[in-house]
CHARMM-style PDB file with segment names, atoms N, HN, CA, C and O in Angstrom:
ATOM      1  N   MET     1     -13.457   7.806  21.096  1.00  0.00      PROA
ATOM      2  CA  MET     1     -12.126   8.374  20.900  1.00  0.00      PROA
ATOM      3  C   MET     1     -12.516   9.601  19.665  1.00  0.00      PROA
ATOM      4  O   MET     1     -12.943   9.353  18.537  1.00  0.00      PROA
ATOM      5  N   ASP     2     -12.250  10.881  20.210  1.00  0.00      PROA
ATOM      6  HN  ASP     2     -11.903  11.082  21.126  1.00  0.00      PROA
ATOM      7  CA  ASP     2     -12.227  12.034  19.375  1.00  0.00      PROA
ATOM      8  C   ASP     2     -10.726  12.385  18.578  1.00  0.00      PROA
ATOM      9  O   ASP     2      -9.734  12.791  19.183  1.00  0.00      PROA
ATOM     10  N   PRO     3     -10.775  12.166  17.257  1.00  0.00      PROA
ATOM     11  CA  PRO     3      -9.483  12.049  16.764  1.00  0.00      PROA
ATOM     12  C   PRO     3      -8.900  13.466  16.610  1.00  0.00      PROA
ATOM     13  O   PRO     3      -7.828  13.634  16.029  1.00  0.00      PROA
ATOM     14  N   ARG     4      -9.696  14.613  17.196  1.00  0.00      PROA
ATOM     15  HN  ARG     4     -10.567  14.477  17.668  1.00  0.00      PROA
ATOM     16  CA  ARG     4      -9.285  15.720  17.431  1.00  0.00      PROA
ATOM     17  C   ARG     4      -8.238  16.036  18.574  1.00  0.00      PROA
ATOM     18  O   ARG     4      -7.388  16.926  18.600  1.00  0.00      PROA
ATOM     19  N   GLU     5      -8.533  15.058  19.516  1.00  0.00      PROA
ATOM     20  HN  GLU     5      -9.223  14.335  19.495  1.00  0.00      PROA
ATOM     21  CA  GLU     5      -7.619  14.965  20.968  1.00  0.00      PROA
ATOM     22  C   GLU     5      -6.482  14.152  20.768  1.00  0.00      PROA
ATOM     23  O   GLU     5      -5.821  13.870  21.768  1.00  0.00      PROA
ATOM     24  N   LEU     6      -6.082  13.664  19.517  1.00  0.00      PROA
ATOM     25  HN  LEU     6      -6.620  13.893  18.706  1.00  0.00      PROA
ATOM     26  CA  LEU     6      -4.838  12.891  19.496  1.00  0.00      PROA
ATOM     27  C   LEU     6      -3.724  13.800  19.746  1.00  0.00      PROA
ATOM     28  O   LEU     6      -3.832  14.962  19.354  1.00  0.00      PROA
ATOM     29  N   THR     7      -2.668  13.417  20.350  1.00  0.00      PROA
ATOM     30  HN  THR     7      -2.581  12.473  20.669  1.00  0.00      PROA
ATOM     31  CA  THR     7      -1.726  14.046  20.386  1.00  0.00      PROA
ATOM     32  C   THR     7      -0.809  13.925  19.245  1.00  0.00      PROA
ATOM     33  O   THR     7      -0.974  12.986  18.465  1.00  0.00      PROA
ATOM     34  N   ASP     8       0.519  15.110  18.987  1.00  0.00      PROA
ATOM     35  HN  ASP     8       0.652  15.872  19.620  1.00  0.00      PROA
ATOM     36  CA  ASP     8       1.257  14.748  18.061  1.00  0.00      PROA
ATOM     37  C   ASP     8       1.998  13.435  17.879  1.00  0.00      PROA
ATOM     38  O   ASP     8       2.427  13.136  16.764  1.00  0.00      PROA
ATOM     39  N   PHE     9       2.132  12.804  18.709  1.00  0.00      PROA
ATOM     40  HN  PHE     9       1.784  13.047  19.614  1.00  0.00      PROA
ATOM     41  CA  PHE     9       3.040  11.427  18.706  1.00  0.00      PROA
ATOM     42  C   PHE     9       1.911  10.488  18.150  1.00  0.00      PROA
ATOM     43  O   PHE     9       2.107   9.738  17.194  1.00  0.00      PROA
ATOM     44  N   GLN    10       0.919  10.566  18.702  1.00  0.00      PROA
ATOM     45  HN  GLN    10       0.760  11.175  19.479  1.00  0.00      PROA
ATOM     46  CA  GLN    10      -0.317   9.587  18.424  1.00  0.00      PROA
ATOM     47  C   GLN    10      -0.716   9.817  16.859  1.00  0.00      PROA
ATOM     48  O   GLN    10      -0.824   8.876  16.073  1.00  0.00      PROA
ATOM     49  N   LEU    11      -0.894  11.001  16.548  1.00  0.00      PROA
ATOM     50  HN  LEU    11      -0.805  11.766  17.187  1.00  0.00      PROA
ATOM     51  CA  LEU    11      -0.952  11.506  15.075  1.00  0.00      PROA
ATOM     52  C   LEU    11       0.115  11.131  14.258  1.00  0.00      PROA
ATOM     53  O   LEU    11      -0.151  10.650  13.156  1.00  0.00      PROA
ATOM     54  N   ASP    12       1.103  11.245  14.552  1.00  0.00      PROA
ATOM     55  HN  ASP    12       1.320  11.635  15.447  1.00  0.00      PROA
ATOM     56  CA  ASP    12       2.455  10.509  13.703  1.00  0.00      PROA
ATOM     57  C   ASP    12       2.441   8.928  13.494  1.00  0.00      PROA
ATOM     58  O   ASP    12       2.806   8.315  12.490  1.00  0.00      PROA
ATOM     59  N   GLU    13       1.908   8.397  14.741  1.00  0.00      PROA
ATOM     60  HN  GLU    13       1.612   8.895  15.556  1.00  0.00      PROA
ATOM     61  CA  GLU    13       2.057   6.887  14.778  1.00  0.00      PROA
ATOM     62  C   GLU    13       0.676   6.400  13.751  1.00  0.00      PROA
ATOM     63  O   GLU    13       0.693   5.442  12.978  1.00  0.00      PROA
ATOM     64  N   LEU    14      -0.190   7.098  13.926  1.00  0.00      PROA
ATOM     65  HN  LEU    14      -0.204   7.877  14.553  1.00  0.00      PROA
ATOM     66  CA  LEU    14      -1.311   6.681  12.870  1.00  0.00      PROA
ATOM     67  C   LEU    14      -1.278   6.826  11.468  1.00  0.00      PROA
ATOM     68  O   LEU    14      -1.740   5.977  10.706  1.00  0.00      PROA
ATOM     69  N   VAL    15      -0.633   8.097  11.030  1.00  0.00      PROA
ATOM     70  HN  VAL    15      -0.257   8.787  11.649  1.00  0.00      PROA
ATOM     71  CA  VAL    15      -0.141   8.358   9.725  1.00  0.00      PROA
ATOM     72  C   VAL    15       0.958   7.448   9.369  1.00  0.00      PROA
ATOM     73  O   VAL    15       0.807   6.930   8.263  1.00  0.00      PROA
ATOM     74  N   HSD    16       1.918   7.147   9.944  1.00  0.00      PROA
ATOM     75  HN  HSD    16       2.041   7.568  10.843  1.00  0.00      PROA
ATOM     76  CA  HSD    16       2.594   6.174   9.451  1.00  0.00      PROA
ATOM     77  C   HSD    16       2.341   4.787   9.630  1.00  0.00      PROA
ATOM     78  O   HSD    16       3.117   4.023   9.056  1.00  0.00      PROA
ATOM     79  N   ARG    17       1.311   4.243  10.384  1.00  0.00      PROA
ATOM     80  HN  ARG    17       0.680   4.864  10.850  1.00  0.00      PROA
ATOM     81  CA  ARG    17       0.536   2.784   9.946  1.00  0.00      PROA
ATOM     82  C   ARG    17      -0.237   2.682   8.880  1.00  0.00      PROA
ATOM     83  O   ARG    17      -0.334   1.684   8.167  1.00  0.00      PROA
ATOM     84  N   ILE    18      -1.002   4.073   8.702  1.00  0.00      PROA
ATOM     85  HN  ILE    18      -0.922   4.885   9.281  1.00  0.00      PROA
ATOM     86  CA  ILE    18      -1.899   3.915   7.435  1.00  0.00      PROA
ATOM     87  C   ILE    18      -0.956   3.958   6.075  1.00  0.00      PROA
ATOM     88  O   ILE    18      -1.252   3.277   5.093  1.00  0.00      PROA
ATOM     89  N   ILE    19       0.161   4.787   6.106  1.00  0.00      PROA
ATOM     90  HN  ILE    19       0.401   5.340   6.903  1.00  0.00      PROA
ATOM     91  CA  ILE    19       0.894   4.958   4.689  1.00  0.00      PROA
ATOM     92  C   ILE    19       1.572   3.389   4.819  1.00  0.00      PROA
ATOM     93  O   ILE    19       1.813   2.796   3.767  1.00  0.00      PROA
ATOM     94  N   GLY    20       1.792   2.911   5.768  1.00  0.00      PROA
ATOM     95  HN  GLY    20       1.597   3.393   6.622  1.00  0.00      PROA
ATOM     96  CA  GLY    20       2.711   1.375   5.591  1.00  0.00      PROA
ATOM     97  C   GLY    20       1.908   0.600   4.955  1.00  0.00      PROA
ATOM     98  O   GLY    20       2.291  -0.134   4.045  1.00  0.00      PROA
ATOM     99  N   ARG    21       0.621   0.677   5.388  1.00  0.00      PROA
ATOM    100  HN  ARG    21       0.310   1.274   6.128  1.00  0.00      PROA
ATOM    101  CA  ARG    21      -0.682  -0.503   5.047  1.00  0.00      PROA
ATOM    102  C   ARG    21      -0.603   0.039   3.423  1.00  0.00      PROA
ATOM    103  O   ARG    21      -0.250  -0.780   2.574  1.00  0.00      PROA
ATOM    104  N   VAL    22      -0.928   1.396   3.023  1.00  0.00      PROA
ATOM    105  HN  VAL    22      -1.215   2.062   3.712  1.00  0.00      PROA
ATOM    106  CA  VAL    22      -1.300   1.768   1.728  1.00  0.00      PROA
ATOM    107  C   VAL    22      -0.142   1.247   0.790  1.00  0.00      PROA
ATOM    108  O   VAL    22      -0.342   0.661  -0.274  1.00  0.00      PROA
ATOM    109  N   THR    23       1.202   1.564   1.373  1.00  0.00      PROA
ATOM    110  HN  THR    23       1.365   2.039   2.237  1.00  0.00      PROA
ATOM    111  CA  THR    23       2.295   1.431   0.517  1.00  0.00      PROA
ATOM    112  C   THR    23       2.383  -0.225   0.334  1.00  0.00      PROA
ATOM    113  O   THR    23       2.740  -0.673  -0.756  1.00  0.00      PROA
ATOM    114  N   ARG    24       2.034  -1.156   1.480  1.00  0.00      PROA
ATOM    115  HN  ARG    24       1.745  -0.792   2.365  1.00  0.00      PROA
ATOM    116  CA  ARG    24       2.076  -2.514   0.859  1.00  0.00      PROA
ATOM    117  C   ARG    24       0.958  -2.837  -0.166  1.00  0.00      PROA
ATOM    118  O   ARG    24       1.179  -3.678  -1.037  1.00  0.00      PROA
ATOM    119  N   LEU    25      -0.071  -2.285  -0.103  1.00  0.00      PROA
ATOM    120  HN  LEU    25      -0.250  -1.601   0.605  1.00  0.00      PROA
ATOM    121  CA  LEU    25      -1.131  -2.574  -0.983  1.00  0.00      PROA
ATOM    122  C   LEU    25      -0.665  -2.234  -2.522  1.00  0.00      PROA
ATOM    123  O   LEU    25      -0.695  -3.064  -3.431  1.00  0.00      PROA
ATOM    124  N   VAL    26      -0.230  -0.876  -2.660  1.00  0.00      PROA
ATOM    125  HN  VAL    26      -0.206  -0.201  -1.921  1.00  0.00      PROA
ATOM    126  CA  VAL    26       0.054  -0.480  -3.698  1.00  0.00      PROA
ATOM    127  C   VAL    26       1.137  -1.388  -4.392  1.00  0.00      PROA
ATOM    128  O   VAL    26       0.957  -1.771  -5.549  1.00  0.00      PROA
ATOM    129  N   ARG    27       2.282  -1.735  -3.665  1.00  0.00      PROA
ATOM    130  HN  ARG    27       2.428  -1.424  -2.725  1.00  0.00      PROA
ATOM    131  CA  ARG    27       3.293  -2.475  -4.249  1.00  0.00      PROA
ATOM    132  C   ARG    27       2.904  -3.958  -4.910  1.00  0.00      PROA
ATOM    133  O   ARG    27       3.325  -4.512  -5.925  1.00  0.00      PROA
ATOM    134  N   THR    28       1.841  -4.402  -3.826  1.00  0.00      PROA
ATOM    135  HN  THR    28       1.499  -3.951  -3.001  1.00  0.00      PROA
ATOM    136  CA  THR    28       1.188  -5.751  -4.220  1.00  0.00      PROA
ATOM    137  C   THR    28       0.474  -5.752  -5.745  1.00  0.00      PROA
ATOM    138  O   THR    28       0.606  -6.569  -6.657  1.00  0.00      PROA
ATOM    139  N   GLU    29      -0.200  -4.729  -5.686  1.00  0.00      PROA
ATOM    140  HN  GLU    29      -0.308  -4.066  -4.945  1.00  0.00      PROA
ATOM    141  CA  GLU    29      -1.163  -4.424  -6.988  1.00  0.00      PROA
ATOM    142  C   GLU    29       0.015  -3.938  -8.068  1.00  0.00      PROA
ATOM    143  O   GLU    29      -0.350  -4.368  -9.163  1.00  0.00      PROA
ATOM    144  N   LEU    30       1.043  -3.353  -8.186  1.00  0.00      PROA
ATOM    145  HN  LEU    30       1.340  -3.004  -7.297  1.00  0.00      PROA
ATOM    146  CA  LEU    30       2.169  -3.294  -9.132  1.00  0.00      PROA
ATOM    147  C   LEU    30       2.594  -4.585  -9.434  1.00  0.00      PROA
ATOM    148  O   LEU    30       2.475  -5.000 -10.587  1.00  0.00      PROA
ATOM    149  N   ARG    31       3.060  -5.255  -8.580  1.00  0.00      PROA
ATOM    150  HN  ARG    31       3.156  -4.918  -7.644  1.00  0.00      PROA
ATOM    151  CA  ARG    31       3.661  -6.550  -8.805  1.00  0.00      PROA
ATOM    152  C   ARG    31       2.499  -7.394  -9.467  1.00  0.00      PROA
ATOM    153  O   ARG    31       2.852  -8.109 -10.405  1.00  0.00      PROA
ATOM    154  N   MET    32       1.340  -7.410  -9.159  1.00  0.00      PROA
ATOM    155  HN  MET    32       1.054  -6.828  -8.397  1.00  0.00      PROA
ATOM    156  CA  MET    32       0.217  -8.239  -9.675  1.00  0.00      PROA
ATOM    157  C   MET    32       0.151  -7.783 -11.274  1.00  0.00      PROA
ATOM    158  O   MET    32       0.135  -8.664 -12.133  1.00  0.00      PROA
ATOM    159  N   ASP    33       0.113  -6.406 -11.637  1.00  0.00      PROA
ATOM    160  HN  ASP    33       0.126  -5.691 -10.938  1.00  0.00      PROA
ATOM    161  CA  ASP    33       0.343  -5.756 -12.855  1.00  0.00      PROA
ATOM    162  C   ASP    33       1.370  -6.287 -13.597  1.00  0.00      PROA
ATOM    163  O   ASP    33       1.196  -6.668 -14.755  1.00  0.00      PROA
ATOM    164  N   ARG    34       2.438  -6.344 -13.021  1.00  0.00      PROA
ATOM    165  HN  ARG    34       2.580  -6.035 -12.081  1.00  0.00      PROA
ATOM    166  CA  ARG    34       3.564  -6.654 -13.763  1.00  0.00      PROA
ATOM    167  C   ARG    34       3.704  -8.161 -14.275  1.00  0.00      PROA
ATOM    168  O   ARG    34       4.219  -8.540 -15.327  1.00  0.00      PROA
ATOM    169  N   GLU    35       3.091  -8.956 -13.223  1.00  0.00      PROA
ATOM    170  HN  GLU    35       2.673  -8.648 -12.368  1.00  0.00      PROA
ATOM    171  CA  GLU    35       2.766 -10.496 -13.577  1.00  0.00      PROA
ATOM    172  C   GLU    35       1.854 -10.674 -14.556  1.00  0.00      PROA
ATOM    173  O   GLU    35       1.996 -11.660 -15.279  1.00  0.00      PROA
ATOM    174  N   ARG    36       0.911  -9.908 -14.748  1.00  0.00      PROA
ATOM    175  HN  ARG    36       0.796  -9.107 -14.160  1.00  0.00      PROA
ATOM    176  CA  ARG    36      -0.201 -10.170 -15.635  1.00  0.00      PROA
ATOM    177  C   ARG    36       0.231  -9.678 -16.951  1.00  0.00      PROA
ATOM    178  O   ARG    36       0.112 -10.400 -17.940  1.00  0.00      PROA
ATOM    179  N   ILE    37       0.715  -8.515 -17.025  1.00  0.00      PROA
ATOM    180  HN  ILE    37       0.812  -7.928 -16.221  1.00  0.00      PROA
ATOM    181  CA  ILE    37       1.321  -8.017 -18.126  1.00  0.00      PROA
ATOM    182  C   ILE    37       2.237  -9.137 -18.867  1.00  0.00      PROA
ATOM    183  O   ILE    37       2.059  -9.492 -20.033  1.00  0.00      PROA
ATOM    184  N   GLY    38       3.230  -9.629 -18.014  1.00  0.00      PROA
ATOM    185  HN  GLY    38       3.375  -9.341 -17.067  1.00  0.00      PROA
ATOM    186  CA  GLY    38       4.218 -10.562 -18.454  1.00  0.00      PROA
ATOM    187  C   GLY    38       3.741 -11.614 -18.879  1.00  0.00      PROA
ATOM    188  O   GLY    38       4.279 -12.143 -19.851  1.00  0.00      PROA
ATOM    189  N   ARG    39       2.537 -12.239 -18.235  1.00  0.00      PROA
ATOM    190  HN  ARG    39       2.100 -11.809 -17.445  1.00  0.00      PROA
ATOM    191  CA  ARG    39       1.937 -13.298 -19.039  1.00  0.00      PROA
ATOM    192  C   ARG    39       1.202 -13.023 -20.376  1.00  0.00      PROA
ATOM    193  O   ARG    39       1.199 -13.841 -21.296  1.00  0.00      PROA
ATOM    194  N   LEU    40       0.697 -12.050 -20.417  1.00  0.00      PROA
ATOM    195  HN  LEU    40       0.699 -11.386 -19.670  1.00  0.00      PROA
ATOM    196  CA  LEU    40      -0.029 -11.639 -21.728  1.00  0.00      PROA
ATOM    197  C   LEU    40       1.043 -11.498 -22.844  1.00  0.00      PROA
ATOM    198  O   LEU    40       0.706 -11.727 -24.006  1.00  0.00      PROA
ATOM    199  N   ARG    41       2.370 -11.117 -22.537  1.00  0.00      PROA
ATOM    200  HN  ARG    41       2.644 -10.931 -21.594  1.00  0.00      PROA
ATOM    201  CA  ARG    41       3.280 -10.812 -23.607  1.00  0.00      PROA
ATOM    202  C   ARG    41       4.147 -11.796 -23.931  1.00  0.00      PROA
ATOM    203  O   ARG    41       4.836 -11.864 -24.949  1.00  0.00      PROA
ATOM    204  N   ASP    42       4.074 -12.728 -22.827  1.00  0.00      PROA
ATOM    205  HN  ASP    42       3.515 -12.673 -22.000  1.00  0.00      PROA
ATOM    206  CA  ASP    42       5.170 -14.023 -22.872  1.00  0.00      PROA
ATOM    207  C   ASP    42       4.595 -14.989 -24.295  1.00  0.00      PROA
ATOM    208  O   ASP    42       3.460 -15.439 -24.449  1.00  0.00      PROA
ATOM    209  N   PRO    43       5.633 -15.103 -25.115  1.00  0.00      PROA
ATOM    210  CA  PRO    43       5.240 -15.853 -26.320  1.00  0.00      PROA
ATOM    211  C   PRO    43       5.243 -17.120 -26.138  1.00  0.00      PROA
ATOM    212  O   PRO    43       4.708 -17.833 -26.987  1.00  0.00      PROA
ATOM    213  N   ARG    44       5.829 -17.671 -25.020  1.00  0.00      PROA
ATOM    214  HN  ARG    44       6.263 -17.092 -24.330  1.00  0.00      PROA
ATOM    215  CA  ARG    44       5.788 -18.966 -24.662  1.00  0.00      PROA
ATOM    216  C   ARG    44       4.558 -19.458 -24.307  1.00  0.00      PROA
ATOM    217  O   ARG    44       4.354 -20.672 -24.310  1.00  0.00      PROA
ATOM    218  N   GLY    45       3.606 -18.561 -23.963  1.00  0.00      PROA
ATOM    219  HN  GLY    45       3.772 -17.575 -23.960  1.00  0.00      PROA
ATOM    220  CA  GLY    45       2.307 -19.136 -23.537  1.00  0.00      PROA
ATOM    221  C   GLY    45       1.891 -19.424 -22.355  1.00  0.00      PROA
ATOM    222  OT1 GLY    45       0.767 -19.900 -22.196  1.00  0.00      PROA
TER     223      GLY     45
END
């Protein structure tokens, strides 16, 4: 498959899928960072 031969619709769909996956990964990382920071700063141990 040659990426240069994709139709506009196919390209839009591909970008949508990639952005969706990246967004989920970033949200997961941010949530994990918040949890890690919370544990480090929680005086209850």
